[in-house]
FIMI-994061 format. One record per atom (N, C-alpha, C): atom name; x, y, z; residue number from 1. Coordinates in nm, 2 decimals. Example, Ala and Ser with C-alpha at 12.3 -4.5 7.8 and 13.67 -1.06 7.14 Angstrom:
// residues 2
N:1.32:-0.57:0.78:1;
CA:1.23:-0.45:0.78:1;
C:1.32:-0.33:0.78:1;
N:1.28:-0.22:0.71:2;
CA:1.37:-0.11:0.71:2;
C:1.29:0.00:0.79:2;
END
This chain:
// residues 172
N:2.54:0.62:-1.54:1;
CA:2.45:0.51:-1.55:1;
C:2.46:0.47:-1.70:1;
N:2.48:0.34:-1.73:2;
CA:2.48:0.30:-1.87:2;
C:2.35:0.31:-1.94:2;
N:2.35:0.32:-2.07:3;
CA:2.23:0.32:-2.15:3;
C:2.16:0.19:-2.14:3;
N:2.03:0.19:-2.16:4;
CA:1.95:0.06:-2.14:4;
C:2.01:-0.05:-2.23:4;
N:2.06:-0.02:-2.35:5;
CA:2.11:-0.13:-2.43:5;
C:2.24:-0.19:-2.38:5;
N:2.31:-0.12:-2.28:6;
CA:2.43:-0.16:-2.23:6;
C:2.41:-0.24:-2.10:6;
N:2.30:-0.24:-2.05:7;
CA:2.27:-0.31:-1.92:7;
C:2.24:-0.46:-1.95:7;
N:2.28:-0.54:-1.85:8;
CA:2.25:-0.69:-1.87:8;
C:2.10:-0.71:-1.84:8;
N:2.04:-0.81:-1.90:9;
CA:1.90:-0.84:-1.87:9;
C:1.88:-0.85:-1.72:9;
N:1.77:-0.79:-1.66:10;
CA:1.75:-0.80:-1.52:10;
C:1.74:-0.94:-1.46:10;
N:1.69:-1.04:-1.55:11;
CA:1.67:-1.17:-1.50:11;
C:1.79:-1.26:-1.52:11;
N:1.90:-1.21:-1.57:12;
CA:2.02:-1.29:-1.59:12;
C:2.13:-1.23:-1.51:12;
N:2.23:-1.31:-1.48:13;
CA:2.35:-1.26:-1.41:13;
C:2.43:-1.17:-1.50:13;
N:2.49:-1.06:-1.44:14;
CA:2.57:-0.97:-1.51:14;
C:2.68:-1.04:-1.59:14;
N:2.69:-1.01:-1.72:15;
CA:2.79:-1.07:-1.81:15;
C:2.76:-1.21:-1.85:15;
N:2.64:-1.26:-1.83:16;
CA:2.61:-1.40:-1.87:16;
C:2.51:-1.40:-1.98:16;
N:2.51:-1.51:-2.05:17;
CA:2.42:-1.53:-2.17:17;
C:2.29:-1.59:-2.12:17;
N:2.18:-1.54:-2.18:18;
CA:2.05:-1.59:-2.15:18;
C:1.97:-1.60:-2.28:18;
N:1.89:-1.70:-2.29:19;
CA:1.80:-1.72:-2.41:19;
C:1.66:-1.69:-2.37:19;
N:1.60:-1.60:-2.45:20;
CA:1.46:-1.56:-2.44:20;
C:1.38:-1.62:-2.55:20;
N:1.28:-1.70:-2.53:21;
CA:1.20:-1.76:-2.63:21;
C:1.06:-1.71:-2.64:21;
N:1.02:-1.65:-2.75:22;
CA:0.89:-1.61:-2.78:22;
C:0.81:-1.74:-2.82:22;
N:0.75:-1.80:-2.71:23;
CA:0.72:-1.94:-2.72:23;
C:0.59:-1.98:-2.78:23;
N:0.50:-1.89:-2.80:24;
CA:0.36:-1.93:-2.84:24;
C:0.36:-2.03:-2.97:24;
N:0.44:-1.99:-3.07:25;
CA:0.44:-2.08:-3.19:25;
C:0.58:-2.11:-3.23:25;
N:0.67:-2.14:-3.13:26;
CA:0.81:-2.17:-3.16:26;
C:0.82:-2.32:-3.18:26;
N:0.87:-2.36:-3.30:27;
CA:0.88:-2.50:-3.33:27;
C:1.02:-2.56:-3.29:27;
N:1.11:-2.48:-3.23:28;
CA:1.24:-2.52:-3.20:28;
C:1.27:-2.52:-3.05:28;
N:1.17:-2.53:-2.96:29;
CA:1.19:-2.53:-2.82:29;
C:1.28:-2.65:-2.78:29;
N:1.25:-2.77:-2.82:30;
CA:1.34:-2.88:-2.78:30;
C:1.48:-2.86:-2.82:30;
N:1.51:-2.80:-2.93:31;
CA:1.65:-2.78:-2.98:31;
C:1.71:-2.67:-2.89:31;
N:1.63:-2.57:-2.85:32;
CA:1.69:-2.47:-2.76:32;
C:1.72:-2.53:-2.63:32;
N:1.64:-2.62:-2.57:33;
CA:1.67:-2.68:-2.45:33;
C:1.80:-2.76:-2.45:33;
N:1.82:-2.84:-2.56:34;
CA:1.94:-2.92:-2.58:34;
C:2.06:-2.83:-2.58:34;
N:2.06:-2.73:-2.66:35;
CA:2.17:-2.64:-2.68:35;
C:2.20:-2.57:-2.55:35;
N:2.10:-2.52:-2.48:36;
CA:2.12:-2.45:-2.36:36;
C:2.17:-2.54:-2.25:36;
N:2.13:-2.67:-2.24:37;
CA:2.18:-2.76:-2.15:37;
C:2.33:-2.78:-2.17:37;
N:2.37:-2.80:-2.30:38;
CA:2.51:-2.83:-2.34:38;
C:2.60:-2.71:-2.30:38;
N:2.54:-2.59:-2.32:39;
CA:2.62:-2.47:-2.29:39;
C:2.60:-2.41:-2.14:39;
N:2.51:-2.48:-2.07:40;
CA:2.47:-2.44:-1.93:40;
C:2.42:-2.29:-1.93:40;
N:2.32:-2.27:-2.02:41;
CA:2.26:-2.13:-2.03:41;
C:2.12:-2.13:-1.97:41;
N:2.08:-2.02:-1.92:42;
CA:1.95:-1.99:-1.87:42;
C:1.85:-1.97:-1.98:42;
N:1.73:-2.03:-1.98:43;
CA:1.63:-2.01:-2.08:43;
C:1.50:-1.96:-2.02:43;
N:1.45:-1.85:-2.08:44;
CA:1.32:-1.80:-2.04:44;
C:1.22:-1.83:-2.15:44;
N:1.12:-1.91:-2.12:45;
CA:1.01:-1.95:-2.22:45;
C:0.89:-1.86:-2.19:45;
N:0.86:-1.76:-2.28:46;
CA:0.77:-1.66:-2.25:46;
C:0.64:-1.68:-2.34:46;
N:0.52:-1.68:-2.27:47;
CA:0.40:-1.70:-2.35:47;
C:0.29:-1.64:-2.27:47;
N:0.17:-1.62:-2.33:48;
CA:0.06:-1.56:-2.26:48;
C:-0.04:-1.67:-2.21:48;
N:0.00:-1.80:-2.22:49;
CA:-0.07:-1.91:-2.17:49;
C:0.03:-2.02:-2.13:49;
N:-0.02:-2.12:-2.05:50;
CA:0.07:-2.22:-2.00:50;
C:0.13:-2.30:-2.12:50;
N:0.26:-2.32:-2.11:51;
CA:0.33:-2.40:-2.21:51;
C:0.42:-2.50:-2.12:51;
N:0.41:-2.63:-2.16:52;
CA:0.48:-2.73:-2.08:52;
C:0.63:-2.71:-2.11:52;
N:0.71:-2.71:-2.01:53;
CA:0.86:-2.70:-2.02:53;
C:0.92:-2.81:-1.94:53;
N:1.04:-2.85:-1.97:54;
CA:1.11:-2.95:-1.88:54;
C:1.13:-2.89:-1.75:54;
N:1.13:-2.97:-1.65:55;
CA:1.15:-2.92:-1.51:55;
C:1.30:-2.92:-1.48:55;
N:1.36:-2.81:-1.52:56;
CA:1.50:-2.79:-1.50:56;
C:1.52:-2.65:-1.43:56;
N:1.62:-2.64:-1.35:57;
CA:1.64:-2.51:-1.28:57;
C:1.69:-2.40:-1.38:57;
N:1.74:-2.44:-1.49:58;
CA:1.79:-2.34:-1.59:58;
C:1.68:-2.30:-1.69:58;
N:1.56:-2.36:-1.68:59;
CA:1.45:-2.32:-1.77:59;
C:1.34:-2.26:-1.68:59;
N:1.31:-2.13:-1.72:60;
CA:1.20:-2.06:-1.65:60;
C:1.09:-2.03:-1.74:60;
N:0.97:-2.09:-1.70:61;
CA:0.85:-2.06:-1.77:61;
C:0.79:-1.92:-1.72:61;
N:0.76:-1.83:-1.82:62;
CA:0.71:-1.70:-1.78:62;
C:0.57:-1.69:-1.85:62;
N:0.47:-1.69:-1.77:63;
CA:0.33:-1.67:-1.83:63;
C:0.29:-1.52:-1.80:63;
N:0.27:-1.45:-1.91:64;
CA:0.24:-1.31:-1.90:64;
C:0.08:-1.30:-1.92:64;
N:0.03:-1.18:-1.89:65;
CA:-0.11:-1.16:-1.91:65;
C:-0.15:-1.18:-2.06:65;
N:-0.27:-1.20:-2.09:66;
CA:-0.32:-1.23:-2.22:66;
C:-0.33:-1.10:-2.31:66;
N:-0.29:-0.99:-2.27:67;
CA:-0.30:-0.86:-2.35:67;
C:-0.21:-0.88:-2.47:67;
N:-0.25:-0.81:-2.58:68;
CA:-0.17:-0.81:-2.70:68;
C:-0.03:-0.76:-2.67:68;
N:0.06:-0.83:-2.72:69;
CA:0.21:-0.80:-2.71:69;
C:0.26:-0.80:-2.57:69;
N:0.19:-0.86:-2.48:70;
CA:0.25:-0.87:-2.34:70;
C:0.38:-0.96:-2.34:70;
N:0.38:-1.07:-2.41:71;
CA:0.50:-1.15:-2.41:71;
C:0.61:-1.07:-2.48:71;
N:0.58:-1.00:-2.59:72;
CA:0.68:-0.92:-2.66:72;
C:0.74:-0.82:-2.57:72;
N:0.65:-0.75:-2.50:73;
CA:0.69:-0.64:-2.41:73;
C:0.79:-0.70:-2.30:73;
N:0.75:-0.81:-2.24:74;
CA:0.83:-0.88:-2.14:74;
C:0.97:-0.91:-2.19:74;
N:0.98:-0.97:-2.31:75;
CA:1.11:-1.00:-2.37:75;
C:1.19:-0.87:-2.40:75;
N:1.12:-0.78:-2.47:76;
CA:1.19:-0.66:-2.51:76;
C:1.25:-0.58:-2.39:76;
N:1.18:-0.58:-2.28:77;
CA:1.23:-0.51:-2.16:77;
C:1.35:-0.58:-2.10:77;
N:1.38:-0.70:-2.14:78;
CA:1.50:-0.77:-2.09:78;
C:1.61:-0.79:-2.19:78;
N:1.58:-0.75:-2.32:79;
CA:1.67:-0.77:-2.43:79;
C:1.79:-0.67:-2.41:79;
N:1.91:-0.72:-2.41:80;
CA:2.03:-0.64:-2.40:80;
C:2.15:-0.72:-2.45:80;
N:2.26:-0.67:-2.46:81;
CA:2.38:-0.74:-2.50:81;
C:2.40:-0.86:-2.41:81;
N:2.42:-0.98:-2.47:82;
CA:2.43:-1.10:-2.39:82;
C:2.30:-1.18:-2.40:82;
N:2.19:-1.12:-2.44:83;
CA:2.07:-1.20:-2.46:83;
C:2.06:-1.25:-2.60:83;
N:2.00:-1.37:-2.61:84;
CA:1.97:-1.43:-2.74:84;
C:1.82:-1.44:-2.74:84;
N:1.75:-1.38:-2.84:85;
CA:1.61:-1.38:-2.85:85;
C:1.57:-1.47:-2.96:85;
N:1.48:-1.56:-2.94:86;
CA:1.43:-1.65:-3.05:86;
C:1.29:-1.61:-3.08:86;
N:1.26:-1.56:-3.20:87;
CA:1.13:-1.51:-3.23:87;
C:1.12:-1.51:-3.39:87;
N:0.99:-1.52:-3.43:88;
CA:0.96:-1.50:-3.58:88;
C:0.89:-1.37:-3.59:88;
N:0.87:-1.30:-3.48:89;
CA:0.80:-1.17:-3.48:89;
C:0.89:-1.06:-3.51:89;
N:0.88:-1.00:-3.63:90;
CA:0.97:-0.90:-3.68:90;
C:0.97:-0.78:-3.60:90;
N:0.86:-0.72:-3.56:91;
CA:0.86:-0.60:-3.48:91;
C:0.93:-0.63:-3.34:91;
N:0.91:-0.74:-3.28:92;
CA:0.98:-0.78:-3.16:92;
C:1.13:-0.79:-3.19:92;
N:1.17:-0.85:-3.30:93;
CA:1.31:-0.86:-3.34:93;
C:1.37:-0.73:-3.35:93;
N:1.30:-0.63:-3.41:94;
CA:1.36:-0.50:-3.42:94;
C:1.38:-0.43:-3.29:94;
N:1.29:-0.44:-3.20:95;
CA:1.30:-0.39:-3.06:95;
C:1.42:-0.45:-2.99:95;
N:1.44:-0.58:-3.00:96;
CA:1.55:-0.65:-2.93:96;
C:1.68:-0.61:-2.99:96;
N:1.69:-0.60:-3.12:97;
CA:1.82:-0.56:-3.19:97;
C:1.86:-0.42:-3.14:97;
N:1.76:-0.33:-3.14:98;
CA:1.79:-0.19:-3.09:98;
C:1.85:-0.19:-2.95:98;
N:1.81:-0.29:-2.87:99;
CA:1.85:-0.30:-2.73:99;
C:1.99:-0.38:-2.72:99;
N:2.04:-0.43:-2.83:100;
CA:2.17:-0.49:-2.83:100;
C:2.17:-0.65:-2.83:100;
N:2.05:-0.71:-2.83:101;
CA:2.04:-0.85:-2.82:101;
C:2.07:-0.92:-2.96:101;
N:2.11:-1.04:-2.96:102;
CA:2.12:-1.12:-3.08:102;
C:1.98:-1.18:-3.10:102;
N:1.93:-1.18:-3.22:103;
CA:1.79:-1.23:-3.25:103;
C:1.80:-1.33:-3.36:103;
N:1.73:-1.44:-3.34:104;
CA:1.73:-1.55:-3.44:104;
C:1.59:-1.60:-3.46:104;
N:1.55:-1.61:-3.58:105;
CA:1.41:-1.67:-3.62:105;
C:1.42:-1.82:-3.61:105;
N:1.31:-1.89:-3.58:106;
CA:1.32:-2.04:-3.57:106;
C:1.36:-2.10:-3.70:106;
N:1.36:-2.04:-3.81:107;
CA:1.41:-2.10:-3.93:107;
C:1.56:-2.08:-3.95:107;
N:1.63:-2.01:-3.85:108;
CA:1.77:-2.00:-3.86:108;
C:1.82:-1.86:-3.91:108;
N:1.72:-1.78:-3.95:109;
CA:1.76:-1.64:-4.00:109;
C:1.80:-1.56:-3.88:109;
N:1.92:-1.50:-3.88:110;
CA:1.96:-1.41:-3.78:110;
C:1.92:-1.27:-3.82:110;
N:1.85:-1.20:-3.74:111;
CA:1.81:-1.06:-3.76:111;
C:1.93:-0.98:-3.72:111;
N:1.96:-0.88:-3.80:112;
CA:2.08:-0.79:-3.76:112;
C:2.04:-0.65:-3.79:112;
N:2.12:-0.56:-3.75:113;
CA:2.10:-0.41:-3.77:113;
C:2.08:-0.39:-3.92:113;
N:2.16:-0.46:-4.00:114;
CA:2.15:-0.43:-4.15:114;
C:2.04:-0.50:-4.22:114;
N:1.98:-0.61:-4.16:115;
CA:1.87:-0.68:-4.22:115;
C:1.73:-0.65:-4.17:115;
N:1.72:-0.59:-4.05:116;
CA:1.59:-0.57:-3.99:116;
C:1.50:-0.47:-4.06:116;
N:1.56:-0.37:-4.13:117;
CA:1.48:-0.27:-4.20:117;
C:1.41:-0.34:-4.31:117;
N:1.48:-0.42:-4.39:118;
CA:1.41:-0.49:-4.50:118;
C:1.31:-0.59:-4.45:118;
N:1.34:-0.66:-4.34:119;
CA:1.24:-0.75:-4.28:119;
C:1.12:-0.68:-4.24:119;
N:1.13:-0.56:-4.18:120;
CA:1.01:-0.49:-4.13:120;
C:0.93:-0.44:-4.25:120;
N:1.00:-0.39:-4.36:121;
CA:0.93:-0.34:-4.48:121;
C:0.85:-0.46:-4.55:121;
N:0.92:-0.57:-4.56:122;
CA:0.85:-0.69:-4.62:122;
C:0.73:-0.73:-4.54:122;
N:0.75:-0.74:-4.41:123;
CA:0.64:-0.78:-4.32:123;
C:0.52:-0.68:-4.34:123;
N:0.55:-0.55:-4.34:124;
CA:0.44:-0.45:-4.35:124;
C:0.37:-0.46:-4.48:124;
N:0.45:-0.48:-4.59:125;
CA:0.39:-0.50:-4.72:125;
C:0.30:-0.62:-4.73:125;
N:0.34:-0.73:-4.67:126;
CA:0.25:-0.85:-4.67:126;
C:0.13:-0.83:-4.58:126;
N:0.15:-0.76:-4.47:127;
CA:0.03:-0.73:-4.39:127;
C:-0.07:-0.65:-4.47:127;
N:-0.02:-0.55:-4.54:128;
CA:-0.11:-0.46:-4.62:128;
C:-0.18:-0.55:-4.73:128;
N:-0.11:-0.63:-4.80:129;
CA:-0.16:-0.72:-4.90:129;
C:-0.27:-0.81:-4.85:129;
N:-0.24:-0.87:-4.73:130;
CA:-0.33:-0.96:-4.67:130;
C:-0.46:-0.89:-4.63:130;
N:-0.44:-0.77:-4.58:131;
CA:-0.56:-0.69:-4.54:131;
C:-0.65:-0.65:-4.66:131;
N:-0.59:-0.64:-4.78:132;
CA:-0.67:-0.62:-4.90:132;
C:-0.72:-0.75:-4.96:132;
N:-0.69:-0.86:-4.90:133;
CA:-0.73:-0.99:-4.95:133;
C:-0.65:-1.04:-5.07:133;
N:-0.54:-0.98:-5.10:134;
CA:-0.45:-1.02:-5.21:134;
C:-0.37:-1.14:-5.18:134;
N:-0.34:-1.17:-5.06:135;
CA:-0.26:-1.29:-5.02:135;
C:-0.33:-1.37:-4.92:135;
N:-0.34:-1.50:-4.95:136;
CA:-0.40:-1.59:-4.85:136;
C:-0.29:-1.70:-4.82:136;
N:-0.28:-1.73:-4.70:137;
CA:-0.18:-1.83:-4.66:137;
C:-0.07:-1.76:-4.58:137;
N:0.02:-1.85:-4.53:138;
CA:0.12:-1.80:-4.45:138;
C:0.26:-1.85:-4.49:138;
N:0.35:-1.86:-4.40:139;
CA:0.48:-1.91:-4.44:139;
C:0.49:-2.05:-4.48:139;
N:0.59:-2.09:-4.55:140;
CA:0.61:-2.23:-4.59:140;
C:0.62:-2.32:-4.47:140;
N:0.59:-2.44:-4.48:141;
CA:0.60:-2.54:-4.37:141;
C:0.74:-2.55:-4.32:141;
N:0.75:-2.56:-4.19:142;
CA:0.88:-2.58:-4.12:142;
C:0.95:-2.71:-4.16:142;
N:1.08:-2.70:-4.20:143;
CA:1.14:-2.82:-4.25:143;
C:1.27:-2.86:-4.17:143;
N:1.32:-2.98:-4.19:144;
CA:1.44:-3.02:-4.12:144;
C:1.56:-2.93:-4.16:144;
N:1.56:-2.87:-4.28:145;
CA:1.66:-2.78:-4.31:145;
C:1.65:-2.65:-4.23:145;
N:1.53:-2.61:-4.20:146;
CA:1.51:-2.49:-4.11:146;
C:1.56:-2.52:-3.97:146;
N:1.53:-2.64:-3.92:147;
CA:1.58:-2.68:-3.79:147;
C:1.73:-2.68:-3.78:147;
N:1.79:-2.73:-3.88:148;
CA:1.94:-2.74:-3.89:148;
C:2.00:-2.60:-3.90:148;
N:1.94:-2.51:-3.98:149;
CA:1.98:-2.37:-3.99:149;
C:1.97:-2.30:-3.86:149;
N:1.86:-2.33:-3.78:150;
CA:1.84:-2.26:-3.65:150;
C:1.95:-2.31:-3.56:150;
N:1.98:-2.44:-3.55:151;
CA:2.08:-2.49:-3.46:151;
C:2.22:-2.42:-3.49:151;
N:2.25:-2.41:-3.62:152;
CA:2.38:-2.35:-3.65:152;
C:2.38:-2.20:-3.61:152;
N:2.27:-2.13:-3.63:153;
CA:2.26:-1.99:-3.60:153;
C:2.27:-1.97:-3.45:153;
N:2.21:-2.06:-3.37:154;
CA:2.21:-2.05:-3.22:154;
C:2.35:-2.07:-3.17:154;
N:2.42:-2.18:-3.22:155;
CA:2.55:-2.21:-3.18:155;
C:2.65:-2.09:-3.21:155;
N:2.63:-2.04:-3.33:156;
CA:2.71:-1.92:-3.38:156;
C:2.70:-1.80:-3.28:156;
N:2.57:-1.77:-3.25:157;
CA:2.54:-1.66:-3.16:157;
C:2.61:-1.68:-3.02:157;
N:2.60:-1.80:-2.97:158;
CA:2.66:-1.84:-2.84:158;
C:2.81:-1.82:-2.85:158;
N:2.87:-1.87:-2.95:159;
CA:3.02:-1.86:-2.97:159;
C:3.06:-1.72:-2.98:159;
N:2.99:-1.64:-3.05:160;
CA:3.02:-1.49:-3.07:160;
C:3.02:-1.42:-2.93:160;
N:2.91:-1.45:-2.85:161;
CA:2.90:-1.39:-2.72:161;
C:3.01:-1.43:-2.63:161;
N:3.04:-1.56:-2.63:162;
CA:3.15:-1.61:-2.54:162;
C:3.28:-1.54:-2.58:162;
N:3.31:-1.53:-2.71:163;
CA:3.43:-1.46:-2.75:163;
C:3.43:-1.31:-2.71:163;
N:3.31:-1.25:-2.69:164;
CA:3.30:-1.12:-2.65:164;
C:3.31:-1.10:-2.50:164;
N:3.33:-1.21:-2.43:165;
CA:3.34:-1.21:-2.28:165;
C:3.22:-1.25:-2.20:165;
N:3.11:-1.28:-2.27:166;
CA:3.00:-1.33:-2.19:166;
C:3.02:-1.48:-2.16:166;
N:2.95:-1.52:-2.05:167;
CA:2.97:-1.66:-2.00:167;
C:2.84:-1.72:-1.97:167;
N:2.85:-1.85:-1.93:168;
CA:2.73:-1.92:-1.88:168;
C:2.70:-1.87:-1.74:168;
N:2.57:-1.85:-1.70:169;
CA:2.55:-1.80:-1.57:169;
C:2.58:-1.91:-1.47:169;
N:2.60:-1.88:-1.34:170;
CA:2.62:-1.97:-1.23:170;
C:2.48:-2.03:-1.20:170;
N:2.45:-2.15:-1.25:171;
CA:2.32:-2.21:-1.22:171;
C:2.33:-2.30:-1.10:171;
N:2.24:-2.29:-1.01:172;
CA:2.24:-2.37:-0.89:172;
C:2.17:-2.50:-0.92:172;
END
């Protein structure tokens, strides 16, 4: 039996590419839909509350319970080689990378084996500083440059997976 990281996501066809979106605060959902439609890919939009999605057979809205990390757990359980996960959540990105998935932040940053350690350390440092009251505020505003970087990173991930033998699923 293959290791969990070698298995295809249970909700995707064997050997096919699927996109998993940590959707609660994702600013690039419309871009994901356009790219997925062009490449004929399945998209799972995961949140702990209702999120409007286009009514397409290749887009599946997944509403998980409102428990902390329920959406993260759902996505991480399906992350595997052939999955592209879109999230700004660094701990979720780490879990998905360990499972073999490609992970992209909405600002276009690709999380990798070599970058995730520093990303986790930086996130933890800022969490500690915020808890002490030393830092107020959050990330910089989302920009057109971020949107463009995301689109490039998503296309690159799809091309890499296709070159590795993954394909678009057979969508009915």
